[in-house]
All heavy atoms as an XYZ file, in Angstrom:
792
protein
N      62.788    172.065    133.004
C      64.112    172.240    133.575
C      64.103    171.651    134.981
O      63.301    172.063    135.812
C      64.436    173.728    133.623
C      65.779    174.047    134.221
S      67.183    173.784    133.161
C      66.844    174.867    131.811
N      64.970    170.707    135.224
C      65.115    170.100    136.550
C      66.363    170.693    137.201
O      67.432    170.718    136.596
C      65.261    168.559    136.449
C      64.090    167.935    135.687
C      65.425    167.944    137.832
C      62.767    168.028    136.372
N      66.197    171.166    138.414
C      67.325    171.708    139.178
C      67.880    170.589    140.060
O      67.133    169.921    140.759
C      66.847    172.865    140.037
C      66.328    174.019    139.233
C      65.547    175.032    140.049
N      66.175    175.334    141.323
C      65.478    175.712    142.394
N      64.168    175.816    142.367
N      66.108    175.982    143.528
N      69.199    170.406    140.011
C      69.856    169.363    140.799
C      70.934    170.005    141.654
O      71.760    170.770    141.156
C      70.481    168.277    139.892
C      71.169    167.217    140.716
C      69.428    167.656    138.983
N      70.912    169.678    142.944
C      71.946    170.131    143.870
C      72.853    168.943    144.155
O      72.388    167.887    144.583
C      71.328    170.664    145.182
C      72.411    170.996    146.189
C      70.453    171.871    144.903
N      74.136    169.125    143.901
C      75.130    168.073    144.126
C      75.951    168.392    145.367
O      76.161    169.565    145.689
C      76.082    167.979    142.928
C      75.498    167.541    141.596
C      76.521    167.733    140.485
C      75.061    166.091    141.663
N      76.482    167.347    146.038
C      77.410    167.614    147.138
C      78.710    168.211    146.581
O      79.038    168.043    145.403
C      77.639    166.240    147.762
C      77.209    165.248    146.749
C      76.236    165.932    145.834
N      79.427    168.910    147.435
C      80.630    169.638    147.018
C      81.631    168.770    146.258
O      82.177    169.197    145.238
C      81.294    170.274    148.232
N      81.876    167.545    146.720
C      82.894    166.719    146.051
C      82.459    166.332    144.637
O      83.297    166.215    143.748
C      83.244    165.494    146.900
C      82.145    164.518    147.092
N      81.071    164.754    147.934
C      81.934    163.301    146.550
C      80.254    163.718    147.899
N      80.752    162.825    147.069
N      81.151    166.160    144.402
C      80.698    165.837    143.046
C      80.671    167.081    142.160
O      80.909    166.981    140.953
C      79.327    165.161    143.076
C      79.304    163.768    143.716
C      77.909    163.159    143.624
C      80.336    162.840    143.091
N      80.418    168.249    142.748
C      80.527    169.500    141.979
C      81.954    169.681    141.490
O      82.181    170.057    140.336
C      80.149    170.701    142.844
C      78.697    170.897    143.070
C      78.521    172.202    143.838
C      77.211    172.251    144.547
N      77.046    173.489    145.300
N      82.914    169.429    142.383
C      84.328    169.547    141.993
C      84.668    168.575    140.874
O      85.346    168.928    139.915
C      85.238    169.301    143.192
C      85.211    170.432    144.188
O      84.851    171.553    143.865
N      85.576    170.127    145.422
N      84.196    167.356    141.003
C      84.469    166.334    139.987
C      83.868    166.717    138.635
O      84.488    166.517    137.589
C      83.917    164.984    140.461
C      84.269    163.762    139.640
C      85.769    163.548    139.589
C      83.582    162.536    140.224
N      82.661    167.297    138.663
C      81.972    167.678    137.426
C      82.359    169.077    136.938
O      81.919    169.504    135.872
C      80.465    167.617    137.642
N      83.181    169.789    137.729
C      83.615    171.149    137.379
C      82.425    172.091    137.222
O      82.318    172.818    136.232
C      84.472    171.156    136.109
C      85.649    170.241    136.175
N      86.733    170.481    136.985
C      85.899    169.056    135.551
C      87.606    169.497    136.846
N      87.119    168.614    135.995
N      81.526    172.064    138.215
C      80.372    172.967    138.214
C      80.321    173.719    139.538
O      80.899    173.292    140.533
C      79.035    172.211    138.001
C      79.004    171.537    136.643
C      78.754    171.218    139.103
N      79.628    174.843    139.525
C      79.357    175.584    140.750
C      77.851    175.801    140.816
O      77.176    175.896    139.790
C      80.073    176.948    140.758
O      79.671    177.682    139.611
C      81.577    176.787    140.753
N      77.336    175.865    142.005
C      75.901    176.074    142.159
C      75.091    174.874    141.720
O      75.577    173.752    141.655
N      73.839    175.147    141.416
C      72.939    174.075    140.968
C      73.222    173.695    139.524
O      73.659    174.525    138.734
C      71.479    174.552    141.022
C      70.925    174.755    142.378
C      69.469    175.222    142.326
O      68.987    175.653    141.266
O      68.834    175.144    143.378
N      72.927    172.457    139.202
C      72.979    171.991    137.824
C      71.552    172.051    137.302
O      70.615    171.640    137.981
C      73.514    170.539    137.753
C      73.416    169.993    136.351
C      74.933    170.467    138.271
N      71.372    172.583    136.122
C      70.038    172.647    135.510
C      70.031    171.708    134.323
O      70.869    171.828    133.431
C      69.696    174.069    135.099
C      69.592    174.984    136.317
C      69.296    176.409    135.931
N      69.212    177.229    137.124
C      68.076    177.583    137.701
N      66.931    177.177    137.195
N      68.073    178.333    138.778
N      69.092    170.781    134.350
C      69.031    169.742    133.314
C      67.754    169.841    132.505
O      66.667    169.983    133.066
C      69.074    168.351    133.949
C      70.307    167.962    134.748
C      70.081    166.605    135.398
C      71.527    167.919    133.846
N      67.898    169.747    131.206
C      66.749    169.572    130.319
C      66.617    168.072    130.127
O      67.492    167.440    129.540
C      66.995    170.249    128.973
C      67.000    171.753    129.019
C      65.613    172.343    129.214
O      64.610    171.645    128.944
O      65.540    173.500    129.649
N      65.562    167.502    130.666
C      65.361    166.059    130.518
C      64.481    165.797    129.311
O      63.636    166.627    128.966
C      64.748    165.428    131.789
C      65.682    165.549    132.972
C      63.409    166.037    132.113
N      64.673    164.652    128.657
C      63.774    164.299    127.555
C      62.339    164.290    128.080
O      62.101    163.938    129.230
C      64.220    162.890    127.154
C      65.569    162.718    127.752
C      65.661    163.638    128.926
N      61.386    164.685    127.261
C      60.002    164.829    127.712
C      59.246    163.502    127.626
O      58.701    163.163    126.584
C      59.294    165.886    126.881
C      57.902    166.168    127.389
O      57.586    165.773    128.529
O      57.118    166.785    126.645
N      59.210    162.754    128.748
C      58.453    161.504    128.754
C      57.014    161.722    129.196
O      56.261    160.791    129.350
C      59.202    160.668    129.791
C      59.640    161.689    130.781
C      59.940    162.941    129.981
N      56.643    162.965    129.438
C      55.348    163.292    130.040
C      55.601    163.688    131.482
O      56.469    163.117    132.140
N      54.865    164.654    131.964
C      55.123    165.217    133.286
C      55.061    164.187    134.396
O      55.758    164.298    135.392
C      54.146    166.350    133.560
N      54.217    163.170    134.250
C      54.091    162.191    135.329
C      55.157    161.107    135.253
O      55.173    160.205    136.071
C      52.695    161.568    135.315
C      52.421    160.775    134.046
O      53.030    161.095    133.007
O      51.605    159.850    134.096
N      56.056    161.167    134.295
C      57.081    160.137    134.157
C      58.495    160.671    134.321
O      59.447    160.039    133.893
C      56.945    159.421    132.807
C      55.666    158.650    132.637
C      55.330    157.634    133.724
N      56.428    156.772    134.097
C      56.539    156.146    135.266
N      55.631    156.287    136.184
N      57.558    155.381    135.522
N      58.660    161.841    134.905
C      59.995    162.322    135.234
C      60.372    161.641    136.545
O      59.762    161.857    137.577
C      60.046    163.860    135.366
C      61.432    164.305    135.791
C      59.648    164.519    134.055
N      61.365    160.766    136.468
C      61.739    159.906    137.582
C      63.179    160.156    138.012
O      63.942    160.820    137.306
C      61.597    158.432    137.170
O      62.549    158.168    136.113
C      60.193    158.096    136.686
N      63.548    159.573    139.160
C      64.944    159.619    139.597
C      65.842    159.041    138.513
O      66.896    159.614    138.200
C      65.141    158.782    140.859
C      64.589    159.342    142.115
C      64.850    158.410    143.290
O      65.767    157.587    143.272
N      64.033    158.533    144.325
N      65.427    157.916    137.950
C      66.253    157.250    136.936
C      66.498    158.178    135.746
O      67.631    158.320    135.267
C      65.590    155.954    136.474
C      66.453    155.155    135.502
C      65.764    153.891    134.991
N      65.111    153.100    136.007
C      65.721    152.181    136.782
N      67.026    151.984    136.642
N      65.039    151.479    137.657
N      65.451    158.842    135.260
C      65.583    159.742    134.114
C      66.507    160.910    134.444
O      67.379    161.268    133.648
C      64.212    160.250    133.671
C      64.210    161.212    132.492
C      64.759    160.534    131.243
C      62.811    161.736    132.248
N      66.347    161.494    135.623
C      67.193    162.624    136.025
C      68.649    162.175    136.148
O      69.559    162.844    135.643
C      66.680    163.255    137.341
C      67.694    164.242    137.900
C      65.333    163.931    137.119
N      68.891    161.038    136.784
C      70.271    160.560    136.952
C      70.881    160.135    135.626
O      72.072    160.381    135.380
C      70.323    159.434    137.978
C      69.942    159.859    139.404
C      69.886    158.650    140.322
C      70.888    160.913    139.945
N      70.094    159.522    134.743
C      70.596    159.181    133.404
C      71.018    160.441    132.657
O      72.078    160.478    132.016
C      69.527    158.435    132.591
C      69.294    157.006    133.041
O      70.106    156.471    133.835
O      68.274    156.416    132.607
N      70.190    161.474    132.738
C      70.490    162.744    132.061
C      71.719    163.410    132.675
O      72.587    163.917    131.958
C      69.263    163.684    132.127
O      68.125    163.006    131.592
C      69.518    164.960    131.364
N      71.804    163.394    133.994
C      72.955    163.977    134.691
C      74.249    163.272    134.284
O      75.249    163.919    133.965
C      72.747    163.893    136.204
C      73.848    164.467    137.084
C      73.893    165.981    136.954
C      73.623    164.069    138.537
N      74.231    161.941    134.288
C      75.443    161.177    133.936
C      75.795    161.312    132.460
O      76.974    161.259    132.101
C      75.256    159.717    134.318
C      75.243    159.507    135.817
C      74.861    158.094    136.241
O      74.317    157.328    135.413
O      75.112    157.769    137.408
N      74.806    161.508    131.596
C      75.097    161.715    130.175
C      75.772    163.069    129.962
O      76.695    163.194    129.162
C      73.815    161.628    129.356
N      75.324    164.066    130.710
C      75.904    165.405    130.575
C      77.255    165.518    131.264
O      78.137    166.250    130.820
C      74.936    166.424    131.164
C      75.393    167.845    130.985
C      74.272    168.804    131.266
N      74.751    170.153    131.374
C      74.040    171.138    131.859
N      72.815    170.921    132.277
N      74.538    172.344    131.932
N      77.410    164.798    132.373
C      78.663    164.815    133.145
C      79.146    163.374    133.313
O      78.972    162.766    134.368
C      78.437    165.468    134.521
C      77.959    166.887    134.428
C      76.613    167.199    134.603
C      78.847    167.929    134.156
C      76.171    168.511    134.504
C      78.412    169.236    134.056
C      77.071    169.520    134.226
O      76.635    170.821    134.130
N      79.764    162.812    132.276
C      80.169    161.400    132.333
C      81.168    161.087    133.445
O      81.292    159.933    133.852
C      80.769    161.129    130.952
C      80.876    162.428    130.270
C      80.074    163.436    131.002
N      81.844    162.112    133.965
C      82.778    161.873    135.066
C      82.048    161.474    136.344
O      82.648    160.969    137.274
C      83.673    163.083    135.309
C      82.945    164.323    135.763
S      82.043    165.213    134.480
C      83.304    166.003    133.553
N      80.727    161.639    136.385
C      79.931    161.238    137.550
C      79.453    159.793    137.467
O      78.892    159.282    138.438
C      78.716    162.170    137.713
C      79.040    163.635    138.000
C      77.759    164.435    138.122
C      79.889    163.771    139.244
N      79.684    159.135    136.335
C      79.279    157.728    136.196
C      79.890    156.887    137.308
O      81.092    156.941    137.546
C      79.735    157.158    134.851
C      78.833    157.435    133.659
C      79.557    157.068    132.373
C      77.533    156.700    133.785
N      79.057    156.160    138.013
C      79.523    155.282    139.073
C      79.685    155.948    140.427
O      79.963    155.274    141.405
N      79.499    157.265    140.501
C      79.665    157.948    141.789
C      78.365    158.011    142.580
O      78.392    158.002    143.806
C      80.197    159.379    141.600
O      79.265    160.126    140.820
C      81.557    159.372    140.926
N      77.252    158.070    141.892
C      75.939    158.179    142.535
C      75.247    156.819    142.559
O      74.620    156.446    143.545
C      75.070    159.217    141.802
C      75.758    160.587    141.855
C      73.663    159.274    142.386
C      75.153    161.630    140.926
N      75.377    156.093    141.464
C      74.778    154.757    141.331
C      75.852    153.784    140.860
O      76.801    154.174    140.182
C      73.675    154.750    140.267
C      72.586    155.749    140.465
C      71.547    155.647    139.378
N      72.077    156.140    138.104
C      71.377    156.178    136.981
N      70.137    155.752    136.953
N      71.901    156.641    135.873
N      75.660    152.524    141.208
C      76.534    151.478    140.700
C      76.362    151.396    139.186
O      75.234    151.394    138.689
C      76.173    150.142    141.353
C      77.066    149.027    140.869
O      78.185    148.911    141.387
O      76.633    148.277    139.967
N      77.456    151.323    138.458
C      77.388    151.299    136.992
C      76.641    150.092    136.440
O      75.998    150.176    135.409
C      78.795    151.291    136.391
C      79.477    152.602    136.444
C      80.801    152.513    135.733
N      81.537    153.743    135.902
C      82.397    154.192    135.006
N      82.617    153.515    133.910
N      83.027    155.317    135.219
N      76.760    148.963    137.098
C      76.175    147.726    136.555
C      74.745    147.499    137.025
O      73.873    147.185    136.219
C      77.067    146.537    136.899
C      78.466    146.707    136.401
N      78.794    146.657    135.066
C      79.614    146.980    137.055
C      80.083    146.884    134.921
N      80.614    147.078    136.120
N      74.499    147.666    138.306
C      73.161    147.385    138.824
C      72.240    148.604    138.753
O      71.022    148.451    138.755
C      73.246    146.917    140.281
O      73.649    147.985    141.120
N      72.814    149.803    138.711
C      72.005    151.018    138.699
C      71.472    151.406    140.069
O      70.740    152.374    140.200
N      71.866    150.658    141.106
C      71.379    150.951    142.453
C      72.141    152.119    143.069
O      73.338    152.291    142.822
C      71.529    149.730    143.355
C      70.598    148.605    142.980
C      70.717    147.469    143.957
C      69.766    146.348    143.570
N      69.864    145.226    144.500
N      71.440    152.880    143.879
C      72.021    154.016    144.584
C      73.163    153.539    145.475
O      73.075    152.515    146.127
C      70.912    154.676    145.430
C      71.376    155.751    146.363
C      70.217    156.293    147.203
N      69.534    155.271    147.974
C      69.911    154.843    149.171
N      70.990    155.337    149.748
N      69.214    153.915    149.802
N      74.248    154.288    145.499
C      75.368    153.972    146.380
C      74.918    154.089    147.840
O      74.039    154.890    148.167
C      76.531    154.926    146.133
C      77.151    154.779    144.768
C      78.303    153.845    144.827
N      78.863    153.651    143.505
C      79.421    152.522    143.127
N      79.502    151.504    143.963
N      79.927    152.392    141.935
N      75.524    153.325    148.707
C      75.090    153.213    150.101
C      75.068    154.553    150.839
O      74.162    154.813    151.618
C      75.985    152.230    150.846
N      76.020    155.410    150.622
C      76.091    156.657    151.374
C      75.658    157.864    150.549
O      76.125    158.977    150.775
C      77.498    156.850    151.948
C      77.816    155.824    152.994
C      78.658    154.764    152.716
C      77.225    155.897    154.250
C      78.932    153.805    153.671
C      77.497    154.941    155.216
C      78.345    153.893    154.924
N      74.770    157.633    149.615
C      74.191    158.712    148.816
C      72.700    158.733    149.103
O      72.049    157.692    149.128
C      74.462    158.499    147.310
C      73.734    159.523    146.477
C      75.952    158.541    147.024
N      72.169    159.930    149.351
C      70.741    160.087    149.648
C      70.136    161.078    148.655
O      70.823    161.957    148.143
C      70.529    160.612    151.072
C      71.222    159.824    152.164
C      70.706    158.445    152.346
N      69.337    158.468    152.864
C      68.651    157.372    153.131
N      69.177    156.202    152.930
N      67.423    157.456    153.587
N      68.831    160.912    148.383
C      68.092    161.801    147.490
C      66.977    162.478    148.279
O      66.236    161.814    149.008
C      67.472    161.029    146.329
C      68.443    160.235    145.508
C      68.144    158.946    145.124
C      69.656    160.768    145.105
C      69.019    158.195    144.357
C      70.547    160.027    144.343
C      70.225    158.739    143.961
N      66.853    163.783    148.097
C      65.811    164.553    148.774
C      65.137    165.486    147.782
O      65.764    165.959    146.825
C      66.399    165.414    149.907
C      66.971    164.616    151.029
C      68.307    164.238    151.037
C      66.180    164.217    152.107
C      68.840    163.495    152.068
C      66.705    163.467    153.142
C      68.033    163.118    153.116
O      68.558    162.377    154.144
N      63.866    165.768    148.045
C      63.115    166.773    147.289
C      61.905    167.169    148.113
O      61.280    166.314    148.762
C      62.688    166.238    145.939
N      61.585    168.442    148.104
C      60.397    168.956    148.804
C      60.372    168.506    150.262
O      59.332    168.070    150.773
C      59.129    168.521    148.077
S      59.047    169.082    146.374
N      61.526    168.549    150.904
C      61.675    168.178    152.312
C      61.313    166.724    152.601
O      60.928    166.379    153.710
C      60.861    169.119    153.200
C      61.304    170.553    153.078
C      60.505    171.504    153.930
O      59.818    171.051    154.874
O      60.566    172.715    153.654
N      61.462    165.867    151.603
C      61.201    164.436    151.767
C      62.423    163.639    151.333
O      63.092    163.994    150.373
C      60.008    163.998    150.911
C      58.686    164.532    151.373
C      57.549    163.985    150.532
O      57.591    162.788    150.174
O      56.640    164.750    150.224
N      62.673    162.551    152.044
C      63.748    161.627    151.683
C      63.205    160.669    150.628
O      62.293    159.893    150.892
C      64.197    160.859    152.925
C      65.409    159.982    152.676
O      65.786    159.779    151.497
O      65.972    159.481    153.661
N      63.743    160.737    149.422
C      63.308    159.885    148.315
C      64.270    158.728    148.073
O      64.121    157.994    147.104
C      63.185    160.713    147.032
C      62.309    161.963    147.085
C      62.345    162.683    145.751
C      60.903    161.613    147.479
N      65.232    158.566    148.960
C      66.307    157.597    148.752
C      65.816    156.167    148.566
O      66.390    155.417    147.791
C      67.285    157.639    149.919
O      67.778    158.936    150.091
N      64.788    155.789    149.291
C      64.304    154.408    149.205
C      63.101    154.250    148.287
O      62.551    153.159    148.176
C      63.982    153.880    150.606
C      65.249    153.772    151.440
O      66.287    153.336    150.958
N      65.179    154.208    152.678
N      62.695    155.337    147.628
C      61.620    155.240    146.641
C      62.127    154.490    145.415
O      63.335    154.448    145.149
C      61.152    156.629    146.201
C      60.368    157.360    147.272
O      60.191    156.800    148.385
O      59.938    158.493    147.003
N      61.214    153.946    144.664
C      61.579    153.289    143.411
C      62.220    154.317    142.479
O      61.738    155.447    142.377
C      60.329    152.713    142.744
O      60.603    152.362    141.405
N      63.295    153.933    141.777
C      63.904    154.877    140.837
C      62.968    155.234    139.683
O      63.200    156.185    138.958
C      65.147    154.155    140.329
C      65.101    152.789    140.852
C      64.036    152.688    141.883
N      61.891    154.470    139.524
C      60.938    154.726    138.450
C      59.658    155.405    138.926
O      58.723    155.586    138.146
C      60.614    153.421    137.726
C      61.850    152.852    137.043
O      62.565    153.628    136.377
O      62.121    151.653    137.198
N      59.623    155.804    140.198
C      58.474    156.548    140.716
C      58.584    158.000    140.249
O      59.679    158.565    140.216
C      58.437    156.485    142.243
N      57.467    158.608    139.879
C      57.520    160.019    139.450
C      58.035    160.923    140.571
O      57.737    160.699    141.748
C      56.064    160.353    139.128
C      55.384    159.048    138.947
C      56.124    158.049    139.795
N      58.803    161.924    140.197
C      59.284    162.917    141.153
C      58.143    163.866    141.503
O      57.175    163.997    140.743
C      60.454    163.696    140.560
C      61.756    162.918    140.401
C      62.800    163.772    139.691
C      62.282    162.456    141.744
N      58.239    164.571    142.641
C      57.197    165.531    143.016
C      56.996    166.604    141.936
O      57.948    167.022    141.265
C      57.729    166.144    144.310
C      58.662    165.123    144.871
C      59.279    164.458    143.676
N      55.766    167.060    141.809
C      55.412    168.059    140.798
C      56.258    169.326    140.896
O      56.613    169.914    139.885
C      53.935    168.439    140.927
C      52.980    167.343    140.502
C      53.094    167.005    139.025
O      53.298    167.916    138.195
O      52.981    165.816    138.696
N      56.580    169.745    142.114
C      57.362    170.978    142.288
C      58.781    170.829    141.750
O      59.384    171.796    141.302
C      57.358    171.397    143.750
C      55.921    171.756    144.202
C      55.851    172.199    145.608
N      56.506    173.496    145.701
C      56.880    174.049    146.843
N      56.664    173.423    147.977
N      57.467    175.220    146.863
N      59.322    169.615    141.772
C      60.649    169.355    141.198
C      60.550    169.390    139.676
O      61.370    170.000    138.996
C      61.213    168.004    141.681
C      62.493    167.644    140.940
C      61.459    168.039    143.180
N      59.521    168.749    139.151
C      59.323    168.709    137.696
C      59.118    170.119    137.142
O      59.619    170.456    136.065
C      58.126    167.796    137.350
C      58.448    166.353    137.753
C      57.792    167.875    135.865
C      57.258    165.412    137.734
N      58.422    170.967    137.906
C      58.160    172.343    137.476
C      59.371    173.254    137.660
O      59.358    174.401    137.212
C      56.966    172.899    138.248
N      60.422    172.773    138.327
C      61.616    173.579    138.550
C      61.507    174.500    139.752
O      62.369    175.339    139.977
N      60.448    174.333    140.549
C      60.260    175.173    141.731
C      61.151    174.718    142.889
O      61.558    175.537    143.708
C      58.797    175.128    142.181
C      57.830    175.685    141.166
C      56.382    175.402    141.513
O      56.110    174.963    142.653
O      55.531    175.597    140.642
N      61.400    173.437    142.983
C      62.224    172.857    144.038
C      63.330    172.017    143.396
O      63.115    171.400    142.355
C      61.389    171.943    144.946
C      60.346    172.661    145.758
C      60.930    173.391    146.951
O      62.001    172.980    147.451
O      60.314    174.372    147.373
N      64.511    171.953    144.027
C      65.594    171.144    143.460
C      65.490    169.675    143.873
O      64.869    169.336    144.883
C      66.855    171.766    144.058
C      66.392    172.292    145.381
C      64.972    172.756    145.168
N      66.087    168.823    143.078
C      66.332    167.426    143.420
C      67.708    167.435    144.056
O      68.692    167.826    143.428
C      66.301    166.557    142.158
C      66.562    165.107    142.409
C      65.627    164.314    143.046
C      67.743    164.518    141.991
C      65.853    162.961    143.273
C      67.984    163.173    142.199
C      67.036    162.396    142.852
N      67.791    167.044    145.322
C      69.034    167.167    146.079
C      69.704    165.805    146.219
O      69.061    164.847    146.663
C      68.757    167.765    147.477
C      68.106    169.142    147.339
C      70.037    167.855    148.295
C      67.534    169.699    148.617
N      70.954    165.739    145.843
C      71.766    164.537    146.029
C      72.745    164.880    147.142
O      73.494    165.862    147.038
C      72.506    164.169    144.731
C      71.497    163.914    143.608
C      73.413    162.962    144.963
C      72.109    163.740    142.246
N      72.738    164.065    148.172
C      73.537    164.375    149.347
C      74.412    163.202    149.713
O      73.966    162.057    149.639
C      72.592    164.674    150.521
C      72.995    165.850    151.363
C      71.924    166.908    151.210
C      73.112    165.440    152.768
N      75.622    163.470    150.105
C      76.495    162.423    150.624
C      76.202    162.226    152.091
O      76.311    163.168    152.876
N      75.780    161.033    152.473
C      75.455    160.734    153.873
C      76.731    160.451    154.642
O      77.731    160.024    154.082
C      74.511    159.553    153.957
N      76.673    160.659    155.939
C      77.817    160.392    156.789
C      77.475    159.242    157.733
O      76.334    159.112    158.174
C      78.182    161.628    157.600
C      78.663    162.768    156.723
S      79.072    164.234    157.646
C      80.482    163.690    158.555
N      78.455    158.451    158.028
C      78.251    157.338    158.967
C      79.146    157.556    160.186
O      80.124    158.288    160.131
C      78.617    156.024    158.282
N      78.783    156.936    161.237
C      79.602    157.049    162.431
C      78.766    157.523    163.594
O      77.568    157.738    163.493
N      79.394    157.715    164.711
C      78.585    158.103    165.856
C      79.341    158.896    166.854
O      80.268    159.536    166.785
């Protein structure tokens, strides 16, 4: 079970409250990746398609950041394994809307 925390505007769009809990297909514990989690999230909540990643390129949107275990995973490869604590469900995978300006 992967726990995902969404920003408020995406929770509203997906009609969810609190954390989203996802059962991801079992590719092996060392192969649970950002891509797999986001694919599973978008399959379960198709209204989120294109809000987190570009639909065609699959790249993260410019003002969206990914965090887990107090680390910024935004620039990690989407195919890099997620931290063990996220895979075990101990820590959430956090999707955050970044703010720009000064």
